[in-house]
C-alpha positions, -999 to +999 in steps of 0.1 A: +070+114+212+078+092+243+053+066+255+042+088+283+033+116+259+014+091+238-006+082+268-015+118+274-025+123+238-047+092+239-065+105+270-070+140+254-084+124+222-107+102+243-119+131+263-127+150+231-148+121+219-165+117+252-176+153+250-195+145+218-169+153+191-177+131+160-146+141+140-132+109+125-098+125+122-095+120+160-100+083+156-074+083+128-048+100+150-056+076+178-050+047+154-016+060+144-006+064+180-017+029+188+004+017+158+035+034+171+029+017+205+026-016+188-010-022+197-021-031+162-056-044+172-066-010+187-049+008+158-071-011+133-102-005+154-097+033+155-088+036+118-119+017+108-140+038+131-125+069+114-136+055+081-171+047+094-174+084+106-168+096+071-131+106+074-120+109+038-083+110+042-067+086+017-039+081+041-063+061+063-062+033+037-024+036+035-022+034+073-045+003+073-025-013+045+008-007+064-006-022+096-021-052+078+013-058+062+029-057+096+005-083+111+008-105+081-026-100+065-013-092+031-046-098+013-062-071+034-032-048+030-033-051-008-070-042-007-064-011+014-035+002-007-056-003-039-083+018-023-058+045-015-045+044-051-081+048-064-083+081-044-049+093-056-034+073-085-004+096-087+010+087-052+043+068-055+042+060-018+008+042-022+023+021-050+054+014-029+031+002+000+012-019-024+044-034-039+057-042-004+025-060+005+027-080-027+064-089-019+053-104+014+024-121-002+048-138-025+034-122-057+068-110-069+058-101-105+030-079-094+052-065-066+079-056-091+053-038-114+041-017-084+075-008-072+087+003-107+055+023-110+063+039-076+098+048-088+082+064-119+059+085-097+088+098-076+086+078-044+116+073-022+140+056-045+160+040-017+129+024-001+115+011-034+148-003-046+153-021-012+121-039-018+131-047-054+164-062-040+144-084-017+123-096-046+153-106-066+169-122-035+137-143-029+139-153-066+175-164-061+185-137-086+215-125-065+230-106-094+200-083-098+195-080-061+231-068-056+227-044-085+197-028-068+216-025-035+245-010-054+221+017-068+209+025-033+244+029-020+253+051-050+225+074-039+233+071-002+265+053+009+252+054+045+220+034+039+224+009+067+196-014+056+212-018+021+246-025+036+231-050+060+212-069+033+242-068+009+265-081+037+241-110+045+238-119+008+275-119+003+278-143+032+256-167+013+277-162-018+308-171+003+324-137-001+332-134+036+358-106+034+335-082+016+306-093+037+325-084+068+333-049+055+296-043+046+283-055+080+310-036+099+299-004+081+263-012+089+272-015+126+291+018+125+259+034+111+239+019+139+219-004+117+205-035+136+237-034+157+232-063+179+222-089+152+249-077+129+276-079+155+265-114+163+265-123+126+300-109+124+310-131+153+296-161+136+314-153+104+347-150+122+341-182+141+332-201+109+364-189+093+388-199+121+392-166+139+378-173+174+394-143+191+377-118+167+345-138+171+345-134+208+352-097+205+321-093+183+299-113+206+310-092+236+305-060+216+269-071+209+263-075+246+275-039+252+252-023+227+220-043+232+191-026+250+181-060+264+216-066+276+205-073+312+178-098+302+185-134+310+178-146+275+202-122+259+230-127+284+226-165+278+227-160+240+260-142+242+275-165+267+265-195+246+280-181+214+313-175+233+314-209+249+306-226+215+334-205+199+358-216+227+346-252+223+337-256+260+321-289+269+309-279+303+287-249+299+277-220+321+250-210+296+217-227+295+201-241+263+189-215+239+160-236+226+141-266+239+117-292+226+093-308+251+071-339+247+043-330+271+021-361+268+015-391+246-023-388+250-044-376+220-079-372+208-072-390+175-059-424+164-038-416+133-026-443+110+011-436+114+014-426+151+033-447+176+025-425+206-007-444+212+014-473+225+023-453+255+002-436+282+025-409+296+022-373+309+049-349+319+051-347+357+046-317+379+082-319+389+095-319+353+071-291+344+086-270+372+121-277+360+112-266+325+096-235+338+129-225+355+146-226+321+121-206+301+135-171+308+168-182+292+153-195+260+148-180+225+125-208+212+105-237+227+087-264+208+057-280+225+046-314+211+026-345+221+005-366+216-018-337+216-004-308+238-039-297+249-043-329+268-015-320+291-027-305+324+005-284+327+005-270+292-016-239+299+006-229+328+038-235+308+024-216+278+014-186+299+048-185+317+066-187+283+044-159+269+058-136+297+094-142+286+103-113+262+129-132+241+110-164+237+091-176+207+069-207+211+059-233+185+030-256+192+026-288+171-011-297+172-039-313+152-057-280+160-090-296+167-091-285+203-084-248+198-113-228+212-119-190+215-100-189+248-069-203+233-071-182+202-072-151+224-041-163+242-023-168+209-031-133+198-010-119+227+020-142+224+050-148+200+037-182+188+037-204+157+008-228+155+021-257+136-009-277+124-005-314+116-025-318+083-020-350+064-047-346+037-061-317+017-095-334+010-120-346+035-117-382+026-079-384+028-076-362+059-102-382+079-088-416+067-053-407+080-064-388+111-090-412+124-115-395+146-110-360+131-134-339+111-121-319+082-148-292+087-136-286+123-100-283+111-110-256+086-131-238+112-102-237+137-077-225+111-101-196+106-103-190+143-065-188+146-063-166+115-088-142+130-067-139+161-037-133+139-053-101+125-046-086+160-010-096+162+022-095+141+037-122+164+012-150+156+019-172+126+005-205+113+024-233+095+016-269+088+034-302+085+024-330+061+035-365+068+040-384+035+023-418+037+011-445+013-025-432+020-019-396+011+012-394-012-012-386-041-021-353-025+013-338-017+010-317-049-017-296-033+005-284-004+013-249-016-023-242-029-037-253+005-012-230+023-022-200+002-059-207+005-058-208+044-030-183+052-001-206+061+034-191+057+054-223+060+050-259+049+071-289+060+069-323+043+081-351+066+081-389+066+076-417+092+112-425+102+117-455+124+082-467+130+070-495+106+032-489+105+026-501+070+024-465+058+061-459+059+073-450+024+109-446+037+110-483+045+086-496+019+084-471-009+091-482-045+116-464-068+085-452-088+070-437-057+103-420-048+106-406-083+070-392-080+077-376-047+109-360-059+092-346-090+063-332-069+087-316-044+106-299-072+074-285-086+062-274-051+095-256-045+089-236-077+053-228-067+064-218-031+091-195-044+067-177-065+040-173-039+059-164-007+056-198+010+086-214+028+087-251+018+108-276+037+111-312+026+124-338+051+115-369+031+150-383+027+150-386-011+129-356-020+147-327-035+178-334-015+204-315-035+229-301-010+253-314+016+245-296+048+280-302+063+298-270+072+328-264+050+343-233+067+376-235+084+377-255+117+340-253+121+321-275+145+297-296+124+268-297+148+257-271+173+227-290+189+245-302+221+255-266+229+222-249+220+193-273+224+177-297+249+150-321+239+129-333+269+111-365+259+089-384+284+092-415+262+129-418+253+147-395+277+164-361+272+188-356+243+203-327+224+178-334+196+150-359+190+173-375+164+202-381+188+205-418+198+217-417+234+196-405+263+213-379+285+190-385+314+155-387+328+142-354+343+121-374+367+153-387+383+171-354+384+171-325+408+171-300+380+177-299+342+212-287+350+220-323+359+212-333+323+225-302+305+260-306+320+258-343+328+283-368+316+264-378+284+258-342+272+295-334+278+304-366+258+282-354+229+301-321+229+335-338+232+328-362+204+317-334+181+348-313+189+369-344+179+347-350+148+335-384+161+298-391+158+299-430+161+271-445+182+256-411+193+243-397+160+216-410+137+237-418+107+207-421+084+196-385+092+229-368+100+238-353+067+202-344+059+189-329+091+211-330+121+243-313+111+232-278+117+222-255+145+188-252+161+194-214+164+213-203+133+189-213+105+183-248+119+153-271+118+134-253+145+154-221+148+148-185+144+140-169+110+166-152+089+165-115+095+169-092+065 
């Protein structure tokens, strides 16, 4: 049914209810229509009203569970699927839905039990085994995951989702030739064609085949329904220019970070921003606004972003851009109902700064804050998230002398308050007396490494993404690219960091300012200025001297802001 027909059906159902019809089945059908239209808030309202009117269809609970899974409220999804199962314990589809919700809630053992039960009750074998493959992949059991995908493809060699997932897993295993075959077949079957063609282009580029890479990027542009949008045209052009190692670009950045203000409502122990008293100018705000339609991600930071008089206008403009995901770094204490409502209608990650999991530690580090207000506002954002699948919450924890004893509670706190992602960071250059990077003892470092290893195990078992950027904590891999002829750092091609304190650079970790927006006619003067071109030329030559932060380069910088980088887009399965 096309959207126009959906609109007609909605009007007919509403007319029936206006005439006095009390049939809850009408509300249930309205809910399913709203779900197909992507209006999950209205879908939930109608399905709940159907239940209130006494509609006894067990599928109502299945529908509610499916929508709650979509919007990331896995606890509520689990409760609804369990209610559906109580009404019909022989439904394999109900068990499959329950298993899927447990997968995304990080409860892999329970998810596996439900999915195996679903298979025993005769549900769709391909769907259940695909979820099992994801479980094994999340557990880093690649052998079992690939076996499940093999079983799916034995049943149906044309299962595009299985081919896509297997291809992406084989890339991680370094089996590029087989991965290419799987992804090519997935594309031929029409599975996620744009993303898979771009992934193929990346594989060819990373393996020294630039001509084939460019062909795949151009093919992606031809099949994408958003092919005429500025952000997608920019994405393809950028991939091609990176592949061809251009140093003067026609493409704009694909992501940006923006320091909006140094002003804040708190006086945190470790913060150096309070030494400044700066705000982004109206001119710079206007230049940033011109770039927003080209971007895929933007990071807003401060100070406290809600102190910037231009932030609301920038946020609203960014929310209108279809390809753009926003991340807001905030202490969260100034979020009110108006902002929570805005968040519910945007693709946005609210990244809370939380440096203590008890009232005493949190308020000691974040002087001027109230722990009760933090918890209240986390709840306010989570409630808004019930109406949107595009709103997520994450938090960052700065490891300090005053709070290092609490880092072991990070995953428990994340689970308790609905966070999907946790990042542990350190104070880098600033010597505030709390800086464990400069003043930590071997004993403290050993403690942090042990806690981070334990947290990684907890996070893997509970569906939480954990990132550690404390330099010594759990650092077990060299991030340098080993593929043939591969550029080691993509930041100068893909990202622009606009900093009112230290000037604009490819990344906040880069050492040399590429220019001050206040002194430019447009951001183009910086993006293709002499310093940015020099960054690109140096990286093509493999020379990072005097431009890159040598202490951070192997750990954080030598990767892409887009392809799985520090602030990039999530991996798509």
